[in-house]
TORLUMGU-806080 format. One record per residue (C-alpha): residue in one letter; x, y, z; residue number from 1. Coordinates in nm, 3 decimals. Each point is the difference from the previous one (the first is absolute). Layout:
TORLUMGU-806080
R aa       u       v       w   i
R  A       X       Y       Z NUM
...
This chain:
TORLUMGU-806080
R aa       u       v       w   i
R  X   4.932  -2.142   3.484   1
R  X  -0.275   0.129   0.226   2
R  X   0.011   0.334  -0.184   3
R  X  -0.048  -0.173  -0.334   4
R  X  -0.297  -0.196   0.136   5
R  X  -0.159   0.317   0.138   6
R  X   0.062   0.181  -0.330   7
R  X  -0.150  -0.291  -0.198   8
R  X  -0.301  -0.009   0.235   9
R  X  -0.058   0.372  -0.053  10
R  X   0.025  -0.049  -0.378  11
R  X  -0.246  -0.289   0.009  12
R  X  -0.248   0.205   0.206  13
R  X   0.039   0.297  -0.236  14
R  X  -0.061  -0.225  -0.303  15
R  X  -0.305  -0.156   0.166  16
R  X  -0.142   0.344   0.074  17
R  X   0.064   0.100  -0.360  18
R  X  -0.187  -0.307  -0.127  19
R  X  -0.294   0.067   0.231  20
R  X  -0.012   0.364  -0.104  21
R  X   0.013  -0.081  -0.371  22
R  X  -0.274  -0.264   0.036  23
R  X  -0.219   0.250   0.185  24
R  X   0.050   0.260  -0.273  25
R  X  -0.071  -0.258  -0.272  26
R  X  -0.325  -0.104   0.169  27
R  X  -0.102   0.362   0.047  28
R  X   0.064   0.074  -0.369  29
R  X  -0.192  -0.314  -0.102  30
R  X  -0.301   0.112   0.204  31
R  X   0.016   0.344  -0.164  32
R  X   0.021  -0.164  -0.343  33
R  X  -0.309  -0.210   0.070  34
R  X  -0.189   0.307   0.120  35
R  X   0.090   0.189  -0.317  36
R  X  -0.107  -0.296  -0.216  37
R  X  -0.335  -0.006   0.183  38
R  X  -0.036   0.374  -0.050  39
R  X   0.079  -0.033  -0.372  40
R  X  -0.263  -0.273  -0.034  41
R  X  -0.258   0.219   0.175  42
R  X   0.085   0.286  -0.235  43
R  X  -0.042  -0.231  -0.301  44
R  X  -0.345  -0.100   0.124  45
R  X  -0.093   0.364   0.056  46
R  X   0.129   0.092  -0.348  47
R  X  -0.220  -0.269  -0.154  48
R  X  -0.301   0.127   0.192  49
R  X   0.068   0.357  -0.110  50
R  X   0.031  -0.105  -0.364  51
R  X  -0.329  -0.186   0.024  52
R  X  -0.166   0.301   0.162  53
R  X   0.139   0.233  -0.268  54
R  X  -0.130  -0.228  -0.273  55
R  X  -0.343  -0.005   0.159  56
R  X  -0.014   0.377   0.050  57
R  X   0.115   0.078  -0.353  58
R  X  -0.249  -0.223  -0.181  59
R  X  -0.161   0.199  -0.284  60
R  X  -0.355  -0.089   0.106  61
R  X   0.065   0.122   0.354  62
R  X   0.160   0.323  -0.120  63
R  X  -0.293   0.063  -0.235  64
R  X  -0.251  -0.067   0.278  65
R  X   0.179   0.236   0.242  66
R  X   0.029   0.269  -0.269  67
R  X  -0.374  -0.018  -0.059  68
R  X  -0.114  -0.025   0.361  69
R  X   0.241   0.223   0.189  70
R  X   0.108   0.249  -0.266  71
R  X  -0.322   0.004  -0.205  72
R  X   0.202  -0.064  -0.316  73
R  X  -0.157  -0.158  -0.306  74
R  X   0.107  -0.121  -0.340  75
R  X  -0.015   0.279  -0.263  76
R  X  -0.247  -0.018  -0.288  77
R  X   0.143  -0.077  -0.341  78
R  X  -0.048   0.363  -0.105  79
R  X   0.205   0.122   0.294  80
R  X   0.309  -0.201  -0.091  81
R  X   0.280   0.184  -0.181  82
R  X   0.291  -0.181  -0.159  83
R  X   0.342   0.163  -0.012  84
R  X   0.259  -0.124  -0.244  85
R  X   0.358   0.115   0.022  86
R  X   0.192   0.006  -0.328  87
R  X   0.360   0.122   0.008  88
R  X  -0.057   0.224   0.300  89
R  X  -0.318   0.159  -0.133  90
R  X  -0.338  -0.042   0.172  91
R  X  -0.294  -0.046  -0.238  92
R  X  -0.359   0.003   0.123  93
R  X  -0.281  -0.136  -0.222  94
């Protein structure tokens, strides 16, 4: 009878250690999950900021201003414009 009690005590201790270990792992995984959710939210905010910045940088008025100021580009005169029409693979110039 004493052997059975000792064996049962060992089993109870082993089960208790298993429960403690599994709870520790579950808490550790939950903390990691929360950190990844926070990281995903930060990335969403950064993505929104980058989209806003891209929209601002690509505005036609800004591009035209930079082309004129930094690259000394200007709109062509009406006589300098050539139209190209493609009909069935053939290029025709007026």
